[in-house]
C-alpha positions as CSV (number, residue, x, y, z in Angstrom):
1,X,20.1,-21.7,6.1
2,X,20.0,-18.8,3.8
3,X,16.9,-16.8,3.0
4,X,16.5,-18.5,-0.5
5,X,16.3,-22.0,0.9
6,X,13.9,-21.1,3.9
7,X,11.9,-19.1,1.1
8,X,11.8,-22.0,-1.1
9,X,10.3,-24.3,1.4
10,X,7.7,-21.5,2.6
11,X,6.8,-21.1,-1.0
12,X,6.2,-24.8,-1.6
13,X,3.8,-24.9,1.6
14,X,2.3,-21.6,0.5
15,X,1.4,-22.5,-2.9
16,X,-0.1,-25.7,-1.7
17,X,-2.4,-24.3,0.9
18,X,-3.4,-21.8,-1.9
19,X,-4.3,-24.4,-4.3
20,X,-6.1,-26.4,-1.5
21,X,-8.4,-23.4,-1.3
22,X,-8.8,-23.1,-4.8
23,X,-6.9,-19.8,-5.0
24,X,-3.8,-18.6,-7.2
25,X,-1.3,-16.2,-6.1
26,X,0.9,-13.2,-7.3
27,X,4.5,-13.1,-6.4
28,X,3.5,-10.0,-4.2
29,X,1.1,-12.1,-2.3
30,X,3.7,-14.7,-1.4
31,X,6.2,-12.0,-0.5
32,X,4.1,-10.4,1.9
33,X,3.0,-13.5,3.7
34,X,6.8,-14.6,4.0
35,X,7.7,-11.0,5.2
36,X,4.8,-11.3,7.8
37,X,6.0,-14.6,8.8
38,X,9.3,-12.8,10.2
39,X,11.2,-14.9,7.7
40,X,14.7,-13.9,6.4
41,X,14.5,-11.4,3.6
42,X,16.8,-10.7,0.8
43,X,18.8,-7.4,0.7
44,X,16.6,-6.6,-2.4
45,X,13.2,-8.0,-2.9
46,X,13.8,-8.4,-6.5
47,X,15.7,-11.3,-5.7
48,X,12.5,-13.3,-5.1
49,X,12.6,-13.5,-9.1
50,X,15.2,-16.0,-8.8
51,X,13.2,-17.9,-6.4
52,X,10.2,-18.1,-8.4
53,X,12.3,-19.1,-11.6
54,X,13.8,-22.1,-9.4
55,X,10.5,-22.9,-8.3
56,X,8.8,-23.0,-11.6
57,X,12.1,-24.8,-13.3
58,X,11.9,-27.7,-10.6
59,X,8.2,-28.1,-11.3
60,X,7.0,-26.7,-7.7
61,X,4.9,-23.9,-9.3
62,X,2.9,-23.2,-12.5
63,X,1.9,-20.0,-14.3
64,X,-1.8,-19.9,-14.7
65,X,-2.6,-16.7,-15.8
66,X,-2.2,-12.8,-15.3
67,X,-3.9,-10.4,-12.9
68,X,-3.0,-6.6,-12.1
69,X,-0.6,-6.2,-9.4
70,X,-0.7,-3.1,-6.8
71,X,3.0,-3.1,-6.5
72,X,3.6,-2.3,-10.1
73,X,0.7,0.3,-10.7
74,X,-1.7,-2.3,-11.5
75,X,0.3,-3.9,-14.6
76,X,-0.2,-7.4,-15.0
77,X,1.7,-9.9,-13.4
78,X,2.0,-13.7,-13.4
79,X,-0.4,-15.9,-11.3
80,X,0.9,-18.9,-10.0
81,X,-0.3,-22.2,-8.5
82,X,1.3,-25.3,-7.1
83,X,2.0,-27.9,-9.6
């Protein structure tokens, strides 16, 4: 199984858990949790963008707002939630 299939499964679980806790998340929050779980990583972390695009298009996650992200000098990034 390639990294993207594993990451998509993990994203669905992660997003659902955060929603049950009443919490949203940034992509960087997910990437940190995914990496900490010792899951296979893409060669370039920017590849996670296609994962979020696919998950949103499939209706698995929803954009719910914006928040400053520490990985981008506090520029606003999309907040996500499970659909």
